[in-house]
C-alpha positions in Angstrom: 8.4 -48.5 2.2 7.7 -52.0 4.2 7.7 -53.7 0.3 4.1 -55.2 1.1 0.6 -53.3 1.0 -0.9 -52.3 4.7 -4.5 -51.3 5.7 -5.8 -47.9 6.1 -5.9 -48.5 9.9 -2.2 -49.8 9.9 -1.3 -46.5 8.5 -3.2 -44.4 10.7 -1.3 -46.5 13.5 2.0 -45.7 11.8 1.4 -42.0 11.5 1.3 -42.2 8.2 -2.3 -40.6 7.7 -4.2 -38.1 10.0 -7.8 -39.3 9.2 -9.9 -42.2 8.1 -13.2 -42.4 6.4 -15.8 -44.8 7.1 -16.0 -47.5 4.6 -17.2 -46.7 1.6 -17.6 -43.1 2.1 -13.8 -42.5 0.7 -14.7 -40.1 -2.1 -17.4 -38.4 -0.6 -15.0 -37.7 2.6 -12.5 -36.7 0.1 -14.7 -34.1 -1.6 -15.6 -32.7 1.6 -12.2 -32.1 2.7 -11.2 -31.0 -1.1 -14.2 -28.6 -0.5 -13.1 -27.0 3.3 -9.5 -26.3 1.4 -10.8 -24.7 -1.6 -12.4 -22.4 0.8 -9.4 -21.2 2.1 -7.2 -17.9 1.1 -5.1 -19.6 -2.2 -2.2 -17.3 -1.8 -2.0 -18.4 2.4 -2.5 -22.4 0.9 0.4 -22.0 -1.2 2.5 -20.7 1.6 1.7 -23.1 3.9 2.0 -25.9 1.4 5.9 -24.5 1.0 6.7 -24.5 4.4 5.1 -27.7 4.9 8.0 -29.1 2.4 10.9 -27.2 4.4 13.1 -28.6 6.9 11.0 -29.5 10.3 14.0 -27.8 12.8 14.3 -24.9 10.6 10.6 -24.2 10.2 10.2 -24.6 14.0 13.6 -22.1 14.9 11.7 -19.8 12.2 8.0 -20.0 14.1 9.7 -19.6 17.5 11.7 -16.2 15.8 8.5 -14.7 14.5 6.9 -15.3 17.8 9.4 -13.5 19.5 9.1 -10.6 17.4 5.5 -10.5 17.4 5.9 -10.5 21.3 8.0 -7.6 21.2 5.7 -5.8 18.3 2.4 -6.3 20.8 3.7 -4.8 23.3 4.7 -1.6 21.3 2.9 1.7 22.3 1.4 1.7 18.7 0.2 -2.2 19.3 -1.8 -1.1 22.3 -3.3 1.8 20.8 -4.6 -0.1 18.1 -5.8 -3.0 20.2 -7.2 -0.3 22.2 -9.1 1.1 19.5 -10.6 -1.9 18.1 -12.0 -2.8 21.6 -13.4 0.6 21.7 -14.4 0.5 18.5 -13.0 3.8 16.8 -10.1 4.8 14.9 -6.9 4.4 16.1 -4.7 7.3 16.9 -1.3 7.2 16.1 0.9 10.5 17.3 
């Protein structure tokens, strides 16, 4: 980008990286993070990765639309019964 190397701290300060490893512990740190990712559901990780490659504005608009739909769905009689059933530890009754 700049045509010259820069340090990890400079990359962090520029917002290019979100995390710095302690000096001399990079490999151990990377393996720890990789382990965390490996315990996540693979299908969801692929979907998240695909979303992160897209246009940010479109993604944010989609998230907003989905949030609105979820709020509407949570107000339905069925959703209220499902939540109530979970809280009361009983099977839901949808009639």
